[in-house]
C-alpha positions, -999 to 999 in steps of 0.1 A, spaced: -620 505 -99 -633 538 -84 -632 522 -49 -595 514 -54 -588 549 -66 -604 564 -35 -584 541 -13 -552 551 -31 -558 588 -26 -568 584 10 -535 566 17 -514 595 6 -537 622 21 -534 605 55 -497 600 51 -492 636 43 -513 650 72 -505 626 101 -476 610 118 -490 575 113 -461 559 132 -474 573 164 -512 580 159 -529 550 143 -563 557 128 -591 543 148 -614 517 133 -651 523 126 -676 510 152 -695 487 130 -673 456 120 -701 432 112 -700 436 75 -663 435 67 -661 425 31 -624 417 26 -588 425 34 -569 442 7 -532 436 5 -532 416 38 -501 398 26 -478 422 9 -469 409 -26 -433 407 -33 -437 418 -69 -425 451 -80 -455 453 -104 -486 440 -87 -516 427 -106 -545 448 -118 -559 472 -92 -537 460 -63 -513 489 -65 -518 501 -30 -495 514 -2 -477 486 16 -477 497 51 -515 499 56 -542 473 61 -573 481 43 -608 470 53 -639 477 34 -669 483 57 -703 484 43 -738 488 59 -768 466 55 -787 497 42 -764 498 12 -746 529 23 -716 539 2 -684 519 9 -659 536 32 -622 527 34 -607 525 69 -570 522 74 -549 507 102 -513 517 105 -493 490 122 -459 498 137 -431 502 112 -409 472 108 -376 472 127 -357 457 99 -343 480 72 -335 470 35 -304 447 35 -301 446 73 -291 414 91 -291 415 129 -292 378 140 -258 366 128 -236 346 151 -199 354 148 -171 334 165 -152 364 180 -154 402 182 -132 427 162 -98 439 173 -109 475 167 -136 497 181 -160 518 160 -138 549 166 -107 531 153 -126 519 123 -136 555 115 -101 567 119 -88 539 96 -114 550 70 -102 586 70 -66 576 69 -73 552 40 -90 579 20 -62 603 26 -37 576 16 -55 571 -17 -55 609 -24 -17 612 -15 -28 635 14 -17 614 44 3 633 70 37 617 77 29 619 114 0 594 108 20 569 89 28 548 120 -9 548 131 -21 539 96 3 510 92 -7 496 126 -44 498 118 -39 485 84 -20 455 97 -49 448 122 -76 451 95 -56 429 71 -52 402 98 -88 403 108 -101 402 71 -81 370 66 -98 354 96 -132 367 84 -127 352 50 -118 319 65 -149 320 87 -171 328 57 -155 300 37 -161 275 66 -198 285 67 -201 281 29 -185 246 29 -206 233 59 -241 244 50 -244 276 29 -234 259 -3 -268 243 -4 -283 277 -12 -273 272 -48 -301 247 -51 -328 270 -38 -353 285 -62 -390 293 -60 -412 270 -82 -428 300 -100 -394 314 -109 -381 281 -121 -412 275 -143 -410 309 -158 -372 306 -166 -379 271 -181 -404 286 -204 -379 313 -215 -353 285 -221 -378 265 -241 -387 294 -263 -351 300 -271 -346 263 -279 -377 265 -303 -360 293 -322 -329 273 -331 -341 266 -367 -341 304 -373 -305 308 -362 -286 276 -372 -288 247 -394 -296 211 -384 -263 194 -392 -228 206 -391 -194 190 -399 -162 202 -381 -138 218 -403 -109 235 -385 -98 251 -352 -93 288 -347 -70 302 -319 -85 327 -295 -53 347 -294 -36 364 -323 -2 346 -331 17 379 -328 6 386 -292 42 391 -280 45 425 -299 38 448 -269 47 480 -287 22 474 -315 -8 457 -298 -42 450 -313 -67 478 -305 -104 482 -309 -110 517 -322 -144 535 -320 -159 550 -351 -190 571 -358 -227 563 -354 -242 558 -389 -279 550 -377 -299 553 -346 -335 542 -340 -360 539 -311 -367 559 -279 -349 555 -246 -366 538 -217 -368 559 -187 -352 551 -153 -376 542 -125 -364 547 -90 -366 516 -67 -388 523 -36 -359 516 -11 -341 547 -26 -371 570 -21 -382 555 13 -351 542 30 -371 519 54 -392 504 27 -381 469 16 -381 462 -21 -385 428 -38 -383 416 -74 -414 400 -88 -416 362 -82 -452 356 -93 -454 336 -126 -484 356 -138 -467 389 -130 -435 379 -148 -454 367 -178 -475 397 -182 -445 421 -180 -422 401 -202 -437 371 -221 -412 342 -225 -417 342 -263 -411 379 -267 -381 389 -287 -368 425 -287 -346 426 -318 -341 401 -347 -307 384 -351 -282 406 -370 -281 381 -399 -318 389 -403 -316 426 -396 -329 445 -426 -316 479 -413 -281 463 -411 -282 451 -447 -294 485 -460 -266 502 -442 -240 478 -456 -252 485 -492 -259 522 -490 -236 537 -463 -206 557 -474 -186 543 -444 -181 510 -462 -175 524 -497 -140 511 -501 -143 480 -479 -144 445 -494 -151 428 -461 -172 439 -432 -181 420 -398 -215 426 -383 -218 419 -346 -244 423 -318 -234 434 -283 -241 400 -269 -219 382 -294 -190 406 -287 -193 400 -250 -192 362 -257 -160 365 -277 -144 390 -252 -152 366 -221 -119 347 -217 -126 334 -182 -123 296 -183 -139 290 -149 -172 309 -157 -205 294 -167 -202 312 -200 -170 294 -210 -189 269 -233 -208 285 -261 -219 282 -297 -221 312 -321 -241 309 -354 -223 326 -383 -236 335 -417 -214 347 -445 -230 365 -474 -219 384 -505 -236 416 -516 -233 434 -549 -227 471 -543 -222 501 -567 -200 495 -596 -208 457 -596 -183 452 -568 -187 424 -544 -186 428 -506 -183 399 -482 -201 403 -449 -197 381 -419 -228 381 -395 -221 368 -360 -254 363 -342 -262 359 -306 -249 326 -289 -272 297 -289 -290 288 -256 -270 265 -232 -276 228 -234 -282 226 -197 -292 250 -169 -282 248 -133 -302 264 -106 -277 291 -102 -278 299 -140 -316 300 -138 -314 325 -109 -290 347 -130 -315 347 -159 -343 356 -135 -324 384 -118 -314 400 -151 -349 399 -165 -366 410 -132 -342 438 -125 -348 453 -160 -385 449 -156 -382 469 -123 -359 497 -134 -368 504 -171 -401 519 -183 -410 521 -219 -416 556 -235 -429 543 -268 -464 554 -278 -476 522 -294 -500 495 -288 -473 469 -281 -455 488 -253 -479 512 -236 -478 526 -202 -506 547 -186 -485 577 -175 -516 596 -165 -520 574 -135 -484 578 -123 -476 605 -97 -444 624 -103 -422 632 -73 -420 667 -62 -388 687 -67 -379 686 -31 -378 648 -31 -345 632 -32 -329 597 -28 -295 583 -21 -275 560 -42 -243 542 -33 -212 553 -52 -192 521 -52 -158 536 -58 -158 563 -32 -178 543 -7 -200 572 3 -236 583 -3 -244 603 -33 -275 626 -30 -293 632 -63 -322 656 -63 -342 647 -93 -379 644 -98 -382 608 -110 -412 587 -111 -413 563 -80 -426 528 -86 -443 529 -52 -464 558 -64 -470 547 -99 -495 525 -115 -485 505 -146 -508 488 -170 -503 451 -172 -501 440 -209 -500 404 -219 -472 392 -241 -456 427 -241 -430 439 -217 -432 470 -196 -398 481 -212 -390 480 -248 -360 475 -270 -353 512 -263 -327 531 -282 -306 512 -307 -274 524 -324 -254 511 -353 -218 522 -349 -187 516 -369 -155 501 -352 -122 490 -363 -100 462 -349 -64 456 -359 -28 469 -355 -17 503 -364 13 493 -383 9 461 -404 36 434 -406 38 426 -443 60 395 -437 30 377 -422 8 362 -448 -23 355 -426 -25 390 -412 -59 405 -422 -51 442 -416 -76 466 -403 -112 450 -401 -143 472 -400 -171 461 -377 -207 472 -377 -218 469 -341 -254 469 -331 -260 481 -295 -292 488 -275 -294 509 -243 -314 498 -213 -326 534 -205 -318 571 -200 -315 588 -166 -329 623 -169 -319 649 -143 -347 674 -148 -334 699 -122 -300 705 -139 -312 694 -173 -286 666 -177 -291 632 -193 -273 599 -186 -277 566 -204 -273 534 -184 -270 497 -186 -286 474 -159 -268 444 -144 -277 422 -114 -253 407 -89 -264 377 -67 -250 377 -32 -255 341 -17 -238 351 17 -252 386 20 -254 385 58 -215 383 58 -209 407 28 -211 410 -9 -196 383 -32 -165 394 -52 -172 398 -89 -158 370 -111 -135 376 -140 -163 369 -165 -186 395 -149 -159 421 -148 -150 416 -184 -187 416 -196 -196 447 -176 -166 466 -189 -174 456 -224 -209 469 -219 -196 502 -209 -169 505 -235 -192 498 -265 -216 524 -251 -195 555 -246 -206 578 -219 -230 553 -203 -231 541 -166 -237 508 -151 -265 503 -126 -256 472 -106 -284 458 -84 -273 437 -54 -300 409 -50 -305 384 -23 -313 352 -43 -330 335 -13 -357 362 -8 -354 382 -41 -348 413 -21 -334 443 -39 -308 453 -13 -286 480 -29 -279 499 -61 -244 508 -74 -234 532 -101 -201 526 -120 -185 543 -150 -161 528 -176 -129 544 -162 -135 529 -127 -143 495 -143 -111 496 -162 -89 504 -132 -105 475 -113 -100 452 -142 -63 460 -144 -55 461 -108 -77 433 -94 -79 409 -123 -48 417 -143 -67 420 -176 -58 443 -204 -83 456 -230 -58 445 -257 -64 409 -248 -101 413 -255 -94 430 -288 -68 402 -295 -95 375 -293 -119 394 -315 -92 401 -342 -81 364 -343 -116 352 -347 -128 378 -373 -95 376 -393 -101 339 -398 -137 341 -407 -134 368 -434 -113 343 -453 -141 317 -455 -165 313 -485 -201 323 -481 -223 299 -462 -236 289 -427 -211 281 -399 -211 274 -362 -182 285 -339 -180 263 -308 -159 268 -277 -156 241 -250 -141 239 -215 -117 212 -226 -99 235 -252 -99 268 -236 -75 285 -260 -92 273 -293 -125 272 -310 -139 248 -335 -154 260 -367 -183 237 -381 -196 241 -416 -233 234 -426 -241 200 -444 -274 190 -459 -277 155 -448 -267 135 -417 -233 120 -417 -215 98 -391 -197 119 -364 -215 151 -374 -229 177 -351 -266 174 -347 -280 203 -327 -314 189 -318 -298 159 -301 -280 182 -276 -310 199 -262 -338 185 -241 -372 181 -256 -389 195 -226 -368 221 -206 -390 217 -174 -381 180 -172 -343 184 -179 -320 172 -152 -298 199 -137 -260 194 -140 -238 182 -110 -236 207 -84 -205 229 -84 -202 251 -55 -167 266 -52 -164 294 -26 -164 329 -40 -143 353 -17 -162 383 -4 -154 417 -17 -136 439 10 -141 471 -11 -179 467 -13 -197 485 17 -230 467 21 -261 484 36 -256 463 67 -221 478 73 -235 513 66 -262 508 93 -237 496 119 -209 521 108 -183 493 106 -157 483 80 -167 455 55 -154 420 63 -148 427 100 -163 412 131 -186 432 155 -165 460 171 -154 459 207 -165 483 233 -132 491 248 -99 497 229 -70 473 235 -34 476 223 -33 462 188 4 451 190 -4 427 219 -32 411 199 -11 408 168 22 392 176 46 393 147 68 363 141 103 374 132 127 343 133 159 363 135 150 384 165 135 354 184 167 335 180 188 364 192 165 367 222 169 331 231 207 333 228 209 363 250 187 346 276 209 315 275 241 336 280 224 354 309 216 321 326 251 309 321 266 341 335 242 337 365 252 302 370 289 311 370 284 339 394 265 316 418 292 290 415 319 317 424 298 329 452 294 293 466 332 288 461 340 319 481 316 311 509 332 276 511 368 290 513 358 315 540 342 288 561 373 266 557 396 295 568 375 302 598 
């Protein structure tokens, strides 16, 4: 252990005092007793095992003497890699761009002025000309990316590392084994519930989800850990793929929070809190179950789900009875494709990478004394998605590349973190008393946990955040456009956590490379959801109101709410039965006995269009617009390369040409006739 600490200190001392890219350190003369090479092959894991947390860019050799002299560490500094994070240089394109780099920069400036309503009227013609060229080229670029996907790139959906697959299979199996805690064994279908409220046409009085106050908070926030690529721009960053590393940082059997139906804190709040003093019915939700109900995208992988529901009655002060509906997290899927496995892995590994526990307990403990804080002068750059520019943040965070984290078995590096219990209300502001089935205002107790807190120590500001991962399967061409399901879920994450930000990591699923980090707030997500996806927050509240309004009318018991792809607008409510009956729902028969041996479903590989608004790192390095071909060297007239087809004008041109030809023929005939008459007279 002492030898590794000496090596670790020598690396930073040498890096601080030498320009190691030009002056490599010389090796010792005696090379006969080389013991081993440390970190010869750089591990792709963010958290390396045991004592192997050593600087990537150096090869270490331990040289000892036969006379048992003290071990000395010698370092060789090879040339820095030419590739930068998220950079792709060897990509074959069928053509070059219509624009030069200078024209692309002019278009970017004009577009920014157009968004801010500061475009000079003199530049309107130039902007329209460039905008038409960019639009035409992006259509061709999307067609090229679609062709590559259909020919060969769709096979990338079947690629996964064996260690990652075995780890996700264990996570899936552990969730299947916990089914008896969440749901009953047999269910009988009872009725159907519509996902939309029957009075949805009332646009002047829509269903709204109103935020209330926080009645209880517990836990400490996880801290934000800066990925190495943001501290060192030329350092590649990878998610952990080793099975042992994944298991030691987050064991498959670990469960952060109990289901809401078994949450003792929630039950105590329902009995003693003054917020529910005059309420006869209350609905208790977790953030995961709320996102499941809010996701109305039929084409997503989350469209089929089952929510376990428990309805209880409590006796409160004054011998009053209060009915409480607990909606737990959805049950694990019956089958997992390779793409779904990669989504699970990216979500877990990204949180493992960016969140560090601050709890001082034996279960989640981090050796902070071995971490080296960044100096106040250090800064890093983060991509601001909406403004498409680099945002400099000068904060003294803890860098993972300079930190050493204890590896603890069966306990994650990050904990459940800060958890809040907040009261919400869903319903209409003015009630329609003519409708018998209208439930009125429904109070909801929502339990949410935060992934971490971002502390800006220089200006003493704090910022809570939520982590999300986005897989780009054609990252050499651009970033995949977010699906409707991802947009709804990410906006819901921000809406139920007021003032928080979304940290979206762009991941290459083939290499597990962490390519880029985006930061988005709720207002920007809402604008994108309305303009790009035509989704209103009232439709999300409408689904929640329709389901909760039906459930509060049911008697106490255990239920199961199921949604399938075949009936996208409705859910089936199943009620618990004690014994087996014909045509009943048996949960155990739907799940495989061994998750590792389960056959994946049929491959569905629809092409996901690329996002023209997302500026990738590769575009930033080359200073080009997203979804454009390589820029040309010399400028050419854009109007000649983009002929416009106008039927009316072309017909007029053809008619005018025919008339001219007829007139020429007539003149020629007259001239010939004159010449013949002159010859005859002569």
